[in-house]
C-alpha positions as CSV (number, residue, x, y, z in Angstrom):
1,X,-18.1,-2.3,-11.8
2,X,-16.4,-2.9,-8.5
3,X,-13.5,-1.4,-6.5
4,X,-10.1,-1.8,-8.0
5,X,-7.3,-2.4,-5.4
6,X,-3.7,-1.1,-5.9
7,X,-0.9,-1.6,-3.4
8,X,2.0,0.8,-3.0
9,X,5.2,0.4,-1.0
10,X,9.0,0.8,-1.1
11,X,11.1,-1.9,0.5
12,X,14.8,-2.7,1.0
13,X,16.6,-5.4,-0.9
14,X,15.7,-7.8,2.0
15,X,12.0,-6.9,1.8
16,X,11.8,-4.7,4.8
17,X,9.9,-1.4,5.1
18,X,11.3,-0.3,8.4
19,X,14.6,-0.7,10.3
20,X,15.0,-2.6,13.6
21,X,13.5,0.4,15.5
22,X,10.3,0.2,13.4
23,X,11.0,3.4,11.6
24,X,11.3,4.0,7.8
25,X,15.0,4.9,7.4
26,X,16.2,7.8,5.3
27,X,17.7,5.3,2.9
28,X,14.2,4.2,1.8
29,X,13.1,7.8,1.2
30,X,13.6,8.8,-2.4
31,X,12.1,11.7,-4.3
32,X,11.4,9.8,-7.5
33,X,9.7,7.0,-5.6
34,X,7.7,9.5,-3.5
35,X,6.5,11.3,-6.6
36,X,5.4,7.9,-8.1
37,X,3.6,7.1,-4.8
38,X,1.9,10.5,-4.5
39,X,0.8,10.4,-8.2
40,X,-0.8,7.0,-7.5
41,X,-2.6,8.4,-4.5
42,X,-3.9,11.4,-6.4
43,X,-5.5,9.1,-9.0
44,X,-7.1,7.0,-6.3
45,X,-10.7,7.5,-5.1
46,X,-9.9,6.1,-1.6
47,X,-6.7,5.5,0.4
48,X,-6.6,2.6,2.9
49,X,-3.9,2.4,5.6
50,X,-3.2,1.5,9.2
51,X,-2.8,3.9,12.0
52,X,1.0,4.2,11.6
53,X,1.0,4.6,7.9
54,X,0.3,7.8,6.0
55,X,1.3,9.6,2.8
56,X,3.1,12.8,4.0
57,X,1.6,14.9,1.2
58,X,0.1,18.3,2.0
59,X,-3.0,17.2,0.1
60,X,-3.6,14.2,2.3
61,X,-6.2,16.0,4.4
62,X,-8.4,16.2,1.3
63,X,-8.2,12.5,0.5
64,X,-10.9,10.1,1.5
65,X,-9.2,7.6,3.8
66,X,-10.1,4.4,5.5
67,X,-7.9,3.7,8.6
68,X,-7.8,0.1,9.7
69,X,-8.3,-0.4,13.4
70,X,-9.7,-2.8,15.9
71,X,-10.7,0.1,18.2
72,X,-14.2,0.2,16.6
73,X,-16.8,-2.5,16.2
74,X,-17.3,-2.0,12.4
75,X,-17.2,1.5,11.1
76,X,-17.0,5.0,12.6
77,X,-16.1,8.5,11.6
78,X,-12.6,9.4,12.6
79,X,-12.8,11.8,15.6
80,X,-10.0,14.0,14.4
81,X,-9.7,13.6,10.6
82,X,-12.6,15.0,8.5
83,X,-12.3,12.8,5.4
84,X,-11.5,9.6,7.3
85,X,-13.4,6.5,8.5
86,X,-12.2,4.0,11.0
87,X,-12.7,0.5,9.7
88,X,-12.6,-2.9,11.6
89,X,-12.4,-5.6,8.9
90,X,-13.9,-8.0,11.3
91,X,-17.1,-6.0,11.5
92,X,-17.6,-4.6,8.0
93,X,-16.3,-5.1,4.4
94,X,-14.1,-2.6,2.6
95,X,-17.1,-2.0,0.3
96,X,-19.2,-1.0,3.3
97,X,-16.4,1.5,4.3
98,X,-16.2,2.9,0.7
99,X,-20.0,3.3,0.6
100,X,-19.7,5.8,3.4
101,X,-18.0,8.0,0.9
102,X,-20.5,7.1,-1.8
103,X,-17.9,5.0,-3.6
104,X,-18.9,1.7,-5.2
105,X,-16.4,1.6,-8.0
106,X,-13.0,3.2,-8.6
107,X,-9.6,2.7,-7.2
108,X,-8.6,2.0,-3.6
109,X,-4.9,2.6,-2.9
110,X,-3.6,0.3,-0.2
111,X,-0.5,1.8,1.5
112,X,0.1,-0.4,4.5
113,X,1.4,-1.6,6.9
114,X,2.0,-5.3,6.7
115,X,-1.3,-6.5,8.2
116,X,-3.2,-4.1,6.1
117,X,-1.5,-5.2,2.9
118,X,-2.3,-8.8,3.9
119,X,-6.1,-8.0,4.2
120,X,-6.1,-7.5,0.4
121,X,-4.2,-10.6,-0.7
122,X,-6.2,-12.2,-3.5
123,X,-7.9,-8.9,-4.3
124,X,-5.1,-6.7,-5.7
125,X,-5.4,-5.8,-9.3
126,X,-1.9,-4.4,-9.2
127,X,0.7,-4.1,-6.5
128,X,3.4,-1.5,-7.1
129,X,6.5,-2.9,-5.3
130,X,9.3,-0.4,-5.2
131,X,12.7,-1.7,-4.2
132,X,15.8,0.1,-3.0
133,X,18.3,-2.6,-4.2
134,X,21.3,-1.2,-2.3
135,X,19.6,-1.0,1.1
136,X,19.6,-3.8,3.6
137,X,17.6,-3.6,6.9
138,X,18.6,-6.5,9.1
139,X,16.1,-6.9,11.9
140,X,13.6,-4.6,10.2
141,X,9.9,-5.2,9.7
142,X,9.0,-7.2,6.6
143,X,6.6,-5.6,4.2
144,X,4.2,-8.6,4.5
145,X,3.6,-11.2,7.2
146,X,6.1,-14.0,6.5
147,X,8.9,-11.7,5.2
148,X,11.9,-12.2,5.5
149,X,11.5,-16.0,5.7
150,X,9.9,-15.6,2.3
151,X,10.5,-12.9,-0.2
152,X,7.9,-10.3,-1.1
153,X,8.0,-11.6,-4.6
154,X,7.2,-15.2,-3.5
155,X,4.3,-13.9,-1.4
156,X,2.8,-11.8,-4.2
157,X,3.2,-14.7,-6.6
158,X,1.4,-16.9,-4.1
159,X,-1.6,-14.5,-4.1
160,X,-2.0,-14.8,-7.9
161,X,0.0,-11.8,-9.0
162,X,2.8,-11.9,-11.6
163,X,5.5,-9.3,-12.3
164,X,4.8,-7.1,-15.2
165,X,6.7,-4.0,-16.2
166,X,9.6,-2.6,-14.1
167,X,10.3,1.2,-14.1
168,X,13.6,2.5,-13.0
169,X,12.8,5.5,-10.7
170,X,16.3,6.5,-9.7
171,X,19.2,4.8,-11.5
172,X,21.9,6.4,-9.3
173,X,20.4,4.8,-6.2
174,X,19.2,1.6,-7.9
175,X,15.5,2.2,-7.1
176,X,12.9,0.7,-9.3
177,X,9.2,-0.2,-9.1
178,X,7.7,-3.4,-10.5
179,X,4.0,-3.8,-11.2
180,X,2.7,-7.1,-9.9
181,X,-0.6,-7.7,-11.8
182,X,-3.4,-10.1,-11.6
183,X,-3.9,-11.9,-14.9
184,X,-6.4,-9.9,-17.0
185,X,-6.1,-6.8,-14.8
186,X,-6.3,-3.4,-16.5
187,X,-2.8,-2.1,-17.2
188,X,-3.6,1.5,-17.7
189,X,-2.8,2.7,-14.2
190,X,0.6,3.8,-12.8
């Protein structure tokens, strides 16, 4: 068995995850979506993110984390976070990073940012794309490289994923999450 990769993000209707100031606006913060996100992280064996991403959960310090950076040659213990490893994808594989935690199978939750999400294109088993349909963020940062010129849906489809089930998380704010799955991927998570 190998690592299973699951992506998690909430975006605006125009596919952005931050505003023009590179900050996630309050309009994208939703209790139901956050609960869905944290539940996914709690099921994961490993969390992968960039230096500006995180999960804002009090239990995050107990999670095994891989933080993507170019500040190390390959792999290094994080100097300030006990359960974290610094990983340069140019010097080691994600499997090498996971092995430092004695993980060779299980689930890796990928939580961004855009360049980190792109590292796993072609490897996701499922990508949980939450969307706040009433929020627009002109000038914001696209969730993936190439957004907003292309939609997140077009990019996910181009990596071999197809939309599966959609769950309404907050009907009053028009927030839902769609599971984008690889053909044949296990559908028991989420």
